[in-house]
A tleap script that builds the chain and sets N, CA, C and O, in Angstrom:
source leaprc.protein.ff14SB
mol = sequence {
  NMET THR LYS LYS THR LYS GLN THR LEU MET
  ARG ASN GLY ILE ALA GLN ILE VAL LEU VAL
  MET ALA ALA GLY ILE ALA LEU GLY CYS SER
  ASP ALA ILE ASN ALA THR PRO ILE GLY ASN
  ILE GLY LYS SER PRO ALA ASP PHE ASP GLY
  LYS GLU VAL THR LEU HIE GLY THR ALA LYS
  ASP GLN THR ARG ILE PRO LEU ILE ASN MET
  LYS ALA TYR VAL LEU LYS ASP GLY SER GLY
  GLU ILE MET ILE LEU THR GLN GLY ASP LEU
  PRO LYS THR ASN GLU GLU LEU THR VAL LYS
  VAL LYS VAL THR ASN LEU ALA ILE ILE ASN
  GLY GLU SER LEU GLY LEU THR ALA THR GLU
  ILE SER ARG CARG
}
set mol.1.N position { 20.619 -6.848 -46.047 }
set mol.1.CA position { 20.003 -7.518 -45.060 }
set mol.1.C position { 19.000 -8.315 -45.591 }
set mol.1.O position { 18.201 -7.778 -46.359 }
set mol.2.N position { 18.877 -9.602 -45.306 }
set mol.2.CA position { 17.772 -10.393 -46.136 }
set mol.2.C position { 16.479 -10.047 -45.289 }
set mol.2.O position { 16.481 -9.497 -44.188 }
set mol.3.N position { 15.427 -10.452 -45.974 }
set mol.3.CA position { 13.957 -10.517 -45.221 }
set mol.3.C position { 13.852 -11.114 -43.989 }
set mol.3.O position { 13.235 -10.684 -43.015 }
set mol.4.N position { 14.605 -12.316 -44.100 }
set mol.4.CA position { 14.471 -13.306 -42.829 }
set mol.4.C position { 15.165 -12.554 -41.779 }
set mol.4.O position { 14.638 -12.446 -40.672 }
set mol.5.N position { 16.226 -12.061 -42.018 }
set mol.5.CA position { 17.026 -11.570 -40.968 }
set mol.5.C position { 16.367 -10.350 -40.340 }
set mol.5.O position { 16.475 -10.186 -39.125 }
set mol.6.N position { 15.741 -9.545 -41.037 }
set mol.6.CA position { 14.914 -8.317 -40.572 }
set mol.6.C position { 13.834 -8.875 -39.698 }
set mol.6.O position { 13.534 -8.299 -38.652 }
set mol.7.N position { 13.217 -10.012 -40.100 }
set mol.7.CA position { 11.976 -10.508 -39.345 }
set mol.7.C position { 12.511 -10.899 -37.857 }
set mol.7.O position { 12.009 -10.537 -36.793 }
set mol.8.N position { 13.764 -11.807 -38.063 }
set mol.8.CA position { 14.249 -12.214 -36.757 }
set mol.8.C position { 14.669 -11.023 -35.811 }
set mol.8.O position { 14.278 -11.070 -34.644 }
set mol.9.N position { 15.447 -9.948 -36.237 }
set mol.9.CA position { 15.615 -8.824 -35.657 }
set mol.9.C position { 14.429 -7.985 -35.037 }
set mol.9.O position { 14.525 -7.344 -33.990 }
set mol.10.N position { 13.269 -8.075 -35.844 }
set mol.10.CA position { 11.998 -7.492 -35.505 }
set mol.10.C position { 11.455 -8.311 -34.168 }
set mol.10.O position { 11.053 -7.686 -33.187 }
set mol.11.N position { 11.475 -9.731 -34.208 }
set mol.11.CA position { 10.874 -10.507 -33.298 }
set mol.11.C position { 11.692 -10.471 -31.943 }
set mol.11.O position { 11.163 -10.659 -30.848 }
set mol.12.N position { 13.046 -10.210 -32.132 }
set mol.12.CA position { 13.883 -10.400 -30.905 }
set mol.12.C position { 13.524 -8.892 -30.158 }
set mol.12.O position { 13.376 -8.875 -28.937 }
set mol.13.N position { 13.387 -7.578 -30.990 }
set mol.13.CA position { 13.250 -6.481 -30.432 }
set mol.13.C position { 11.845 -6.634 -29.778 }
set mol.13.O position { 11.739 -6.509 -28.558 }
set mol.14.N position { 10.930 -6.862 -30.442 }
set mol.14.CA position { 9.496 -7.095 -29.664 }
set mol.14.C position { 9.859 -7.928 -28.414 }
set mol.14.O position { 9.800 -7.341 -27.334 }
set mol.15.N position { 10.193 -9.104 -28.429 }
set mol.15.CA position { 10.467 -9.812 -27.364 }
set mol.15.C position { 11.054 -9.071 -26.257 }
set mol.15.O position { 10.585 -9.150 -25.122 }
set mol.16.N position { 12.061 -8.356 -26.546 }
set mol.16.CA position { 12.791 -7.680 -25.627 }
set mol.16.C position { 11.932 -6.497 -24.836 }
set mol.16.O position { 11.958 -6.300 -23.621 }
set mol.17.N position { 11.238 -5.831 -25.729 }
set mol.17.CA position { 10.192 -4.855 -25.068 }
set mol.17.C position { 9.358 -5.537 -24.233 }
set mol.17.O position { 9.232 -5.083 -23.095 }
set mol.18.N position { 8.617 -6.755 -24.606 }
set mol.18.CA position { 7.705 -7.393 -23.745 }
set mol.18.C position { 8.275 -7.593 -22.321 }
set mol.18.O position { 7.745 -7.235 -21.269 }
set mol.19.N position { 9.546 -8.282 -22.499 }
set mol.19.CA position { 10.149 -8.528 -21.312 }
set mol.19.C position { 10.510 -7.242 -20.338 }
set mol.19.O position { 10.361 -7.357 -19.122 }
set mol.20.N position { 10.887 -6.275 -20.799 }
set mol.20.CA position { 11.004 -4.913 -20.276 }
set mol.20.C position { 9.720 -4.528 -19.409 }
set mol.20.O position { 9.676 -4.185 -18.228 }
set mol.21.N position { 8.630 -4.691 -20.387 }
set mol.21.CA position { 7.370 -4.381 -19.848 }
set mol.21.C position { 6.885 -5.199 -18.611 }
set mol.21.O position { 6.415 -4.778 -17.554 }
set mol.22.N position { 7.072 -6.210 -18.934 }
set mol.22.CA position { 6.676 -7.512 -17.769 }
set mol.22.C position { 7.620 -7.235 -16.485 }
set mol.22.O position { 7.113 -7.261 -15.363 }
set mol.23.N position { 8.639 -7.038 -16.613 }
set mol.23.CA position { 9.624 -6.647 -15.446 }
set mol.23.C position { 9.102 -5.324 -14.734 }
set mol.23.O position { 9.079 -5.217 -13.508 }
set mol.24.N position { 8.778 -4.549 -15.410 }
set mol.24.CA position { 8.354 -3.263 -14.829 }
set mol.24.C position { 7.090 -3.402 -14.115 }
set mol.24.O position { 6.926 -2.745 -13.087 }
set mol.25.N position { 6.080 -4.267 -14.588 }
set mol.25.CA position { 4.555 -4.465 -14.121 }
set mol.25.C position { 5.038 -5.228 -12.846 }
set mol.25.O position { 4.565 -4.910 -11.755 }
set mol.26.N position { 5.996 -6.257 -12.953 }
set mol.26.CA position { 6.094 -7.149 -11.655 }
set mol.26.C position { 6.723 -6.238 -10.510 }
set mol.26.O position { 6.237 -6.248 -9.379 }
set mol.27.N position { 7.674 -5.557 -10.797 }
set mol.27.CA position { 8.263 -4.643 -9.907 }
set mol.27.C position { 7.151 -3.568 -9.273 }
set mol.27.O position { 7.241 -3.090 -8.142 }
set mol.28.N position { 6.293 -3.339 -10.044 }
set mol.28.CA position { 5.339 -2.170 -9.510 }
set mol.28.C position { 4.268 -2.924 -8.479 }
set mol.28.O position { 3.865 -2.447 -7.418 }
set mol.29.N position { 3.898 -4.237 -9.054 }
set mol.29.CA position { 3.051 -4.932 -8.259 }
set mol.29.C position { 3.713 -5.700 -6.917 }
set mol.29.O position { 3.055 -6.204 -6.007 }
set mol.30.N position { 4.954 -5.668 -7.005 }
set mol.30.CA position { 5.568 -6.283 -5.668 }
set mol.30.C position { 5.046 -5.732 -4.327 }
set mol.30.O position { 4.797 -6.448 -3.357 }
set mol.31.N position { 4.902 -4.381 -4.363 }
set mol.31.CA position { 4.371 -3.957 -2.948 }
set mol.31.C position { 3.061 -4.372 -2.759 }
set mol.31.O position { 2.751 -4.803 -1.649 }
set mol.32.N position { 2.104 -4.310 -3.791 }
set mol.32.CA position { 0.787 -4.804 -3.405 }
set mol.32.C position { 0.832 -6.334 -3.151 }
set mol.32.O position { -0.041 -6.812 -2.426 }
set mol.33.N position { 1.673 -7.049 -3.629 }
set mol.33.CA position { 1.878 -8.664 -3.336 }
set mol.33.C position { 2.295 -8.880 -1.841 }
set mol.33.O position { 1.720 -9.726 -1.156 }
set mol.34.N position { 3.180 -8.197 -1.409 }
set mol.34.CA position { 3.805 -8.283 -0.187 }
set mol.34.C position { 2.965 -7.416 0.981 }
set mol.34.O position { 3.316 -7.340 2.158 }
set mol.35.N position { 1.987 -6.891 0.499 }
set mol.35.CA position { 1.242 -6.092 1.734 }
set mol.35.C position { 0.106 -6.901 2.446 }
set mol.35.O position { -0.573 -7.760 1.883 }
set mol.36.N position { 0.001 -6.574 3.566 }
set mol.36.CA position { -1.009 -7.184 4.681 }
set mol.36.C position { -2.204 -6.674 4.263 }
set mol.36.O position { -2.340 -5.450 4.278 }
set mol.37.N position { -3.253 -7.497 3.829 }
set mol.37.CA position { -4.696 -7.078 3.746 }
set mol.37.C position { -5.173 -6.204 4.637 }
set mol.37.O position { -4.954 -6.595 5.783 }
set mol.38.N position { -5.757 -5.142 4.581 }
set mol.38.CA position { -6.341 -4.161 5.603 }
set mol.38.C position { -7.268 -4.904 6.339 }
set mol.38.O position { -7.143 -4.799 7.559 }
set mol.39.N position { -8.277 -5.716 5.878 }
set mol.39.CA position { -9.360 -6.230 6.604 }
set mol.39.C position { -8.792 -7.308 7.720 }
set mol.39.O position { -9.349 -7.579 8.784 }
set mol.40.N position { -7.499 -7.882 7.206 }
set mol.40.CA position { -6.797 -8.705 8.379 }
set mol.40.C position { -6.508 -8.113 9.750 }
set mol.40.O position { -6.420 -8.844 10.737 }
set mol.41.N position { -6.362 -6.810 9.819 }
set mol.41.CA position { -6.124 -6.058 10.828 }
set mol.41.C position { -7.369 -6.025 11.866 }
set mol.41.O position { -7.330 -6.262 13.073 }
set mol.42.N position { -8.388 -5.697 11.139 }
set mol.42.CA position { -9.708 -5.371 11.842 }
set mol.42.C position { -10.104 -6.779 12.359 }
set mol.42.O position { -10.499 -6.788 13.525 }
set mol.43.N position { -10.077 -7.851 11.777 }
set mol.43.CA position { -10.592 -9.380 12.158 }
set mol.43.C position { -9.739 -9.917 12.952 }
set mol.43.O position { -10.125 -10.955 13.490 }
set mol.44.N position { -8.362 -9.435 13.288 }
set mol.44.CA position { -7.445 -9.812 14.385 }
set mol.44.C position { -6.829 -9.052 14.966 }
set mol.44.O position { -5.645 -9.382 15.032 }
set mol.45.N position { -7.124 -7.918 15.564 }
set mol.45.CA position { -6.401 -7.000 16.086 }
set mol.45.C position { -5.285 -7.135 16.911 }
set mol.45.O position { -4.391 -6.294 17.008 }
set mol.46.N position { -5.357 -8.459 17.652 }
set mol.46.CA position { -4.312 -8.890 18.837 }
set mol.46.C position { -2.991 -9.327 17.975 }
set mol.46.O position { -1.888 -9.122 18.480 }
set mol.47.N position { -3.083 -9.889 16.763 }
set mol.47.CA position { -2.265 -10.431 15.831 }
set mol.47.C position { -1.307 -9.423 15.413 }
set mol.47.O position { -0.132 -9.768 15.280 }
set mol.48.N position { -1.664 -8.185 15.180 }
set mol.48.CA position { -1.032 -7.018 14.692 }
set mol.48.C position { -0.662 -6.038 15.784 }
set mol.48.O position { 0.158 -5.164 15.504 }
set mol.49.N position { -1.158 -6.091 16.947 }
set mol.49.CA position { -0.813 -5.188 17.955 }
set mol.49.C position { 0.727 -4.911 18.242 }
set mol.49.O position { 1.401 -5.878 18.598 }
set mol.50.N position { 1.330 -3.683 18.118 }
set mol.50.CA position { 2.607 -3.455 18.263 }
set mol.50.C position { 3.621 -3.623 17.103 }
set mol.50.O position { 4.802 -3.276 17.147 }
set mol.51.N position { 2.881 -4.303 15.889 }
set mol.51.CA position { 3.677 -4.737 14.863 }
set mol.51.C position { 3.791 -3.828 13.831 }
set mol.51.O position { 2.908 -2.978 13.721 }
set mol.52.N position { 4.874 -3.852 12.919 }
set mol.52.CA position { 4.868 -3.011 11.761 }
set mol.52.C position { 4.585 -3.880 10.500 }
set mol.52.O position { 5.157 -4.946 10.272 }
set mol.53.N position { 3.698 -3.343 9.756 }
set mol.53.CA position { 3.157 -4.126 8.497 }
set mol.53.C position { 3.207 -3.155 7.391 }
set mol.53.O position { 3.303 -1.939 7.560 }
set mol.54.N position { 3.135 -3.763 6.220 }
set mol.54.CA position { 3.079 -3.046 4.943 }
set mol.54.C position { 1.761 -3.010 4.374 }
set mol.54.O position { 1.144 -4.073 4.303 }
set mol.55.N position { 1.166 -1.810 3.902 }
set mol.55.CA position { -0.228 -1.995 3.483 }
set mol.55.C position { -0.107 -1.239 2.131 }
set mol.55.O position { 0.751 -0.400 1.860 }
set mol.56.N position { -1.264 -1.744 1.208 }
set mol.56.CA position { -1.200 -1.170 -0.078 }
set mol.56.C position { -2.792 -0.764 -0.547 }
set mol.56.O position { -3.659 -1.635 -0.480 }
set mol.57.N position { -3.049 0.301 -0.917 }
set mol.57.CA position { -4.401 0.792 -1.111 }
set mol.57.C position { -4.441 2.147 -1.827 }
set mol.57.O position { -3.434 2.595 -2.375 }
set mol.58.N position { -5.622 2.799 -1.816 }
set mol.58.CA position { -5.942 3.901 -2.190 }
set mol.58.C position { -6.435 4.898 -1.192 }
set mol.58.O position { -7.360 4.650 -0.418 }
set mol.59.N position { -5.763 6.082 -1.233 }
set mol.59.CA position { -6.011 7.159 -0.273 }
set mol.59.C position { -7.143 7.715 -0.275 }
set mol.59.O position { -7.559 8.016 -1.394 }
set mol.60.N position { -7.995 8.034 0.864 }
set mol.60.CA position { -9.355 8.761 0.817 }
set mol.60.C position { -9.390 9.655 2.082 }
set mol.60.O position { -8.660 9.548 3.067 }
set mol.61.N position { -10.374 10.555 1.871 }
set mol.61.CA position { -10.746 11.182 3.167 }
set mol.61.C position { -9.630 11.861 3.995 }
set mol.61.O position { -9.527 11.540 5.178 }
set mol.62.N position { -8.898 12.655 3.535 }
set mol.62.CA position { -7.769 13.289 4.363 }
set mol.62.C position { -8.468 14.162 5.338 }
set mol.62.O position { -9.525 14.749 5.109 }
set mol.63.N position { -7.766 14.201 6.487 }
set mol.63.CA position { -8.092 15.117 7.485 }
set mol.63.C position { -6.920 15.873 8.093 }
set mol.63.O position { -5.893 15.231 8.314 }
set mol.64.N position { -6.963 17.127 8.375 }
set mol.64.CA position { -6.024 17.895 8.940 }
set mol.64.C position { -6.513 18.543 10.287 }
set mol.64.O position { -7.598 19.121 10.206 }
set mol.65.N position { -5.957 18.542 11.378 }
set mol.65.CA position { -6.440 19.407 12.490 }
set mol.65.C position { -5.261 20.269 12.840 }
set mol.65.O position { -4.352 19.732 13.473 }
set mol.66.N position { -5.166 21.415 12.543 }
set mol.66.CA position { -3.953 22.376 12.790 }
set mol.66.C position { -3.708 22.346 14.127 }
set mol.66.O position { -2.579 22.058 14.522 }
set mol.67.N position { -4.726 22.636 15.006 }
set mol.67.CA position { -4.562 23.092 16.449 }
set mol.67.C position { -3.649 22.001 17.230 }
set mol.67.O position { -2.895 22.257 18.169 }
set mol.68.N position { -3.850 20.871 16.708 }
set mol.68.CA position { -3.105 19.841 17.455 }
set mol.68.C position { -2.193 18.960 16.555 }
set mol.68.O position { -1.833 17.814 16.825 }
set mol.69.N position { -1.888 19.651 15.480 }
set mol.69.CA position { -0.918 19.368 14.418 }
set mol.69.C position { -1.139 17.736 14.040 }
set mol.69.O position { -0.221 16.923 13.934 }
set mol.70.N position { -2.435 17.480 13.879 }
set mol.70.CA position { -2.671 16.075 13.567 }
set mol.70.C position { -3.210 16.060 11.985 }
set mol.70.O position { -3.941 16.929 11.509 }
set mol.71.N position { -2.696 14.883 11.262 }
set mol.71.CA position { -2.948 14.734 9.760 }
set mol.71.C position { -3.331 13.081 9.772 }
set mol.71.O position { -2.619 12.241 10.323 }
set mol.72.N position { -4.399 12.824 9.167 }
set mol.72.CA position { -4.727 11.546 8.804 }
set mol.72.C position { -5.327 11.458 7.539 }
set mol.72.O position { -5.855 12.404 6.955 }
set mol.73.N position { -5.222 10.080 7.043 }
set mol.73.CA position { -6.175 9.509 5.866 }
set mol.73.C position { -6.566 8.123 5.945 }
set mol.73.O position { -6.040 7.289 6.683 }
set mol.74.N position { -7.494 7.928 5.163 }
set mol.74.CA position { -8.128 6.795 5.167 }
set mol.74.C position { -7.364 5.756 3.964 }
set mol.74.O position { -7.249 6.220 2.830 }
set mol.75.N position { -6.973 4.679 4.183 }
set mol.75.CA position { -6.281 3.945 3.257 }
set mol.75.C position { -7.299 2.651 3.057 }
set mol.75.O position { -7.694 1.973 4.006 }
set mol.76.N position { -7.615 2.447 1.854 }
set mol.76.CA position { -8.715 1.404 1.468 }
set mol.76.C position { -8.290 0.541 0.351 }
set mol.76.O position { -7.943 0.991 -0.741 }
set mol.77.N position { -8.331 -0.875 0.692 }
set mol.77.CA position { -8.131 -1.744 -0.229 }
set mol.77.C position { -9.300 -2.931 -0.452 }
set mol.77.O position { -10.318 -2.810 0.231 }
set mol.78.N position { -9.228 -3.822 -1.171 }
set mol.78.CA position { -10.381 -4.396 -1.678 }
set mol.78.C position { -10.799 -5.430 -0.149 }
set mol.78.O position { -11.793 -6.141 -0.299 }
set mol.79.N position { -10.307 -5.487 0.815 }
set mol.79.CA position { -10.537 -6.220 1.987 }
set mol.79.C position { -11.090 -5.313 3.116 }
set mol.79.O position { -11.762 -5.828 4.011 }
set mol.80.N position { -10.815 -3.884 3.109 }
set mol.80.CA position { -11.424 -3.013 3.832 }
set mol.80.C position { -10.553 -1.602 4.182 }
set mol.80.O position { -9.641 -1.243 3.437 }
set mol.81.N position { -10.842 -1.021 5.109 }
set mol.81.CA position { -10.046 0.318 5.222 }
set mol.81.C position { -9.518 0.748 6.714 }
set mol.81.O position { -10.012 0.342 7.766 }
set mol.82.N position { -8.663 1.450 6.619 }
set mol.82.CA position { -8.023 1.788 8.083 }
set mol.82.C position { -7.548 3.259 8.139 }
set mol.82.O position { -6.915 3.704 7.183 }
set mol.83.N position { -7.742 3.809 8.900 }
set mol.83.CA position { -7.270 5.379 9.256 }
set mol.83.C position { -5.623 5.301 9.460 }
set mol.83.O position { -5.109 4.464 10.202 }
set mol.84.N position { -4.980 6.129 8.822 }
set mol.84.CA position { -3.422 6.235 9.111 }
set mol.84.C position { -3.138 7.737 9.336 }
set mol.84.O position { -3.335 8.706 8.602 }
set mol.85.N position { -2.580 7.626 10.660 }
set mol.85.CA position { -1.917 8.786 11.087 }
set mol.85.C position { -0.624 9.110 10.527 }
set mol.85.O position { 0.216 8.218 10.409 }
set mol.86.N position { -0.358 10.412 10.136 }
set mol.86.CA position { 0.979 10.676 9.599 }
set mol.86.C position { 1.470 12.035 10.051 }
set mol.86.O position { 0.643 12.850 10.459 }
set mol.87.N position { 2.657 12.313 10.010 }
set mol.87.CA position { 3.452 13.501 10.158 }
set mol.87.C position { 3.765 13.905 8.967 }
set mol.87.O position { 4.055 15.100 8.911 }
set mol.88.N position { 3.817 13.200 7.789 }
set mol.88.CA position { 4.116 13.850 6.381 }
set mol.88.C position { 2.990 14.504 5.816 }
set mol.88.O position { 1.922 14.749 6.378 }
set mol.89.N position { 3.349 14.779 4.586 }
set mol.89.CA position { 2.186 15.539 3.616 }
set mol.89.C position { 1.069 14.407 3.361 }
set mol.89.O position { 1.351 13.224 3.177 }
set mol.90.N position { -0.072 14.863 3.374 }
set mol.90.CA position { -1.326 14.129 3.186 }
set mol.90.C position { -1.117 13.744 1.488 }
set mol.90.O position { -0.735 14.545 0.635 }
set mol.91.N position { -1.440 12.445 1.284 }
set mol.91.CA position { -1.494 11.881 -0.100 }
set mol.91.C position { -2.625 12.800 -0.635 }
set mol.91.O position { -3.264 13.596 0.052 }
set mol.92.N position { -2.795 12.545 -2.117 }
set mol.92.CA position { -3.859 12.979 -2.815 }
set mol.92.C position { -4.985 11.997 -2.790 }
set mol.92.O position { -4.728 10.794 -2.750 }
set mol.93.N position { -6.182 12.417 -2.811 }
set mol.93.CA position { -7.366 11.528 -3.056 }
set mol.93.C position { -7.254 10.630 -4.344 }
set mol.93.O position { -6.835 10.983 -5.446 }
set mol.94.N position { -7.679 9.497 -3.997 }
set mol.94.CA position { -7.482 8.214 -4.892 }
set mol.94.C position { -6.052 8.019 -5.325 }
set mol.94.O position { -5.825 7.473 -6.405 }
set mol.95.N position { -5.076 8.432 -4.547 }
set mol.95.CA position { -3.687 8.315 -4.775 }
set mol.95.C position { -3.309 6.717 -4.390 }
set mol.95.O position { -3.387 6.374 -3.210 }
set mol.96.N position { -2.939 5.850 -5.319 }
set mol.96.CA position { -2.408 4.485 -4.829 }
set mol.96.C position { -0.996 4.572 -4.229 }
set mol.96.O position { -0.030 5.131 -4.748 }
set mol.97.N position { -1.035 3.925 -3.043 }
set mol.97.CA position { 0.205 3.882 -2.356 }
set mol.97.C position { 0.586 2.741 -1.299 }
set mol.97.O position { -0.326 2.107 -0.768 }
set mol.98.N position { 1.658 2.525 -1.051 }
set mol.98.CA position { 2.154 1.591 -0.243 }
set mol.98.C position { 2.766 2.268 1.035 }
set mol.98.O position { 3.620 3.150 0.950 }
set mol.99.N position { 2.249 1.775 2.280 }
set mol.99.CA position { 2.801 2.333 3.482 }
set mol.99.C position { 3.339 1.309 4.531 }
set mol.99.O position { 2.799 0.204 4.573 }
set mol.100.N position { 4.280 1.575 5.309 }
set mol.100.CA position { 4.495 0.893 6.270 }
set mol.100.C position { 4.189 1.525 7.620 }
set mol.100.O position { 4.710 2.581 7.980 }
set mol.101.N position { 3.484 0.964 8.212 }
set mol.101.CA position { 2.796 1.382 9.718 }
set mol.101.C position { 3.043 0.519 10.802 }
set mol.101.O position { 3.416 -0.649 10.687 }
set mol.102.N position { 2.802 1.192 11.995 }
set mol.102.CA position { 2.890 0.365 13.268 }
set mol.102.C position { 1.562 0.431 13.812 }
set mol.102.O position { 0.999 1.482 14.119 }
set mol.103.N position { 1.085 -0.703 13.921 }
set mol.103.CA position { -0.357 -0.932 14.532 }
set mol.103.C position { -0.294 -0.969 15.913 }
set mol.103.O position { 0.478 -1.714 16.517 }
set mol.104.N position { -1.224 -0.046 16.555 }
set mol.104.CA position { -1.317 -0.128 18.136 }
set mol.104.C position { -2.934 -0.329 18.511 }
set mol.104.O position { -3.857 -0.060 17.742 }
set mol.105.N position { -3.043 -0.758 19.597 }
set mol.105.CA position { -4.657 -0.706 20.175 }
set mol.105.C position { -4.520 -0.214 21.483 }
set mol.105.O position { -3.662 -0.678 22.232 }
set mol.106.N position { -5.311 0.711 21.839 }
set mol.106.CA position { -5.358 1.344 23.314 }
set mol.106.C position { -5.696 -0.130 24.210 }
set mol.106.O position { -5.018 -0.515 25.162 }
set mol.107.N position { -6.805 -0.776 23.702 }
set mol.107.CA position { -7.168 -1.943 24.660 }
set mol.107.C position { -7.681 -2.985 23.400 }
set mol.107.O position { -8.081 -2.506 22.339 }
set mol.108.N position { -7.629 -4.384 23.620 }
set mol.108.CA position { -8.338 -5.138 22.967 }
set mol.108.C position { -9.005 -6.166 24.246 }
set mol.108.O position { -8.366 -6.765 25.112 }
set mol.109.N position { -10.456 -6.141 24.043 }
set mol.109.CA position { -11.324 -6.852 24.828 }
set mol.109.C position { -12.088 -7.678 24.177 }
set mol.109.O position { -12.797 -7.297 23.246 }
set mol.110.N position { -12.034 -8.995 24.615 }
set mol.110.CA position { -12.788 -10.190 23.796 }
set mol.110.C position { -12.327 -10.081 22.452 }
set mol.110.O position { -13.227 -10.115 21.613 }
set mol.111.N position { -11.091 -9.950 21.997 }
set mol.111.CA position { -10.900 -9.742 20.638 }
set mol.111.C position { -11.442 -8.757 19.807 }
set mol.111.O position { -11.374 -8.837 18.580 }
set mol.112.N position { -11.997 -7.800 20.422 }
set mol.112.CA position { -12.154 -6.480 19.863 }
set mol.112.C position { -11.387 -5.446 20.027 }
set mol.112.O position { -11.063 -5.316 21.208 }
set mol.113.N position { -10.921 -4.579 19.263 }
set mol.113.CA position { -9.895 -3.524 19.267 }
set mol.113.C position { -10.718 -2.285 19.887 }
set mol.113.O position { -11.878 -1.982 19.608 }
set mol.114.N position { -9.989 -1.739 20.651 }
set mol.114.CA position { -10.791 -0.232 21.109 }
set mol.114.C position { -9.429 0.705 20.881 }
set mol.114.O position { -8.353 0.384 21.384 }
set mol.115.N position { -9.567 1.671 20.223 }
set mol.115.CA position { -8.510 2.657 19.962 }
set mol.115.C position { -7.401 2.093 18.903 }
set mol.115.O position { -6.192 2.249 19.073 }
set mol.116.N position { -7.937 1.464 17.863 }
set mol.116.CA position { -6.922 0.841 16.968 }
set mol.116.C position { -6.325 2.346 16.100 }
set mol.116.O position { -7.000 3.245 15.599 }
set mol.117.N position { -4.937 2.203 16.158 }
set mol.117.CA position { -4.345 3.151 15.362 }
set mol.117.C position { -3.296 2.618 14.600 }
set mol.117.O position { -2.629 1.686 15.049 }
set mol.118.N position { -3.018 3.233 13.205 }
set mol.118.CA position { -1.940 2.841 12.575 }
set mol.118.C position { -1.201 4.114 12.119 }
set mol.118.O position { -1.774 5.027 11.524 }
set mol.119.N position { 0.094 4.117 12.433 }
set mol.119.CA position { 0.887 5.268 12.550 }
set mol.119.C position { 2.007 5.135 11.301 }
set mol.119.O position { 2.905 4.294 11.344 }
set mol.120.N position { 1.850 6.001 10.270 }
set mol.120.CA position { 2.821 5.717 9.055 }
set mol.120.C position { 4.310 5.907 9.522 }
set mol.120.O position { 4.683 6.909 10.132 }
set mol.121.N position { 5.023 4.990 9.224 }
set mol.121.CA position { 6.512 4.981 9.254 }
set mol.121.C position { 7.095 5.361 8.012 }
set mol.121.O position { 7.933 6.263 7.999 }
set mol.122.N position { 6.719 4.724 6.865 }
set mol.122.CA position { 7.159 5.342 5.646 }
set mol.122.C position { 5.932 4.955 4.411 }
set mol.122.O position { 4.963 4.218 4.594 }
set mol.123.N position { 6.244 5.590 3.287 }
set mol.123.CA position { 5.136 5.725 2.229 }
set mol.123.C position { 6.194 5.496 0.939 }
set mol.123.O position { 7.372 5.846 0.876 }
set mol.124.N position { 5.481 4.875 0.051 }
set mol.124.CA position { 6.080 4.750 -1.327 }
set mol.124.C position { 4.800 5.060 -2.366 }
set mol.124.O position { 4.973 5.032 -3.584 }
savepdb mol mol.pdb
quit
């Protein structure tokens, strides 16, 4: 095998590795790209009331109240944070995750939400 052939094989191998890594990064980021910014829900609660949305962020402040079987955590992204009610296991603190939630409001008065809840439907 000539030196030129070895160099060509080496370049092709490196190019394939870079492509595989780029594809993996793109697939991993697709959840974040398609996610609704959390701050948008607080700014315009009527637009999201009764709708299912995908959110992406970091889990914080897990809460468990065993007497009424309630579990919740705060999901935070660069635009804001929201409390997520869940029937599943609580995520770990600082775990990055994508969740599909149903947003509901007890009432919306003059554009302000009263009793905003986001209930987890699924999590990735």
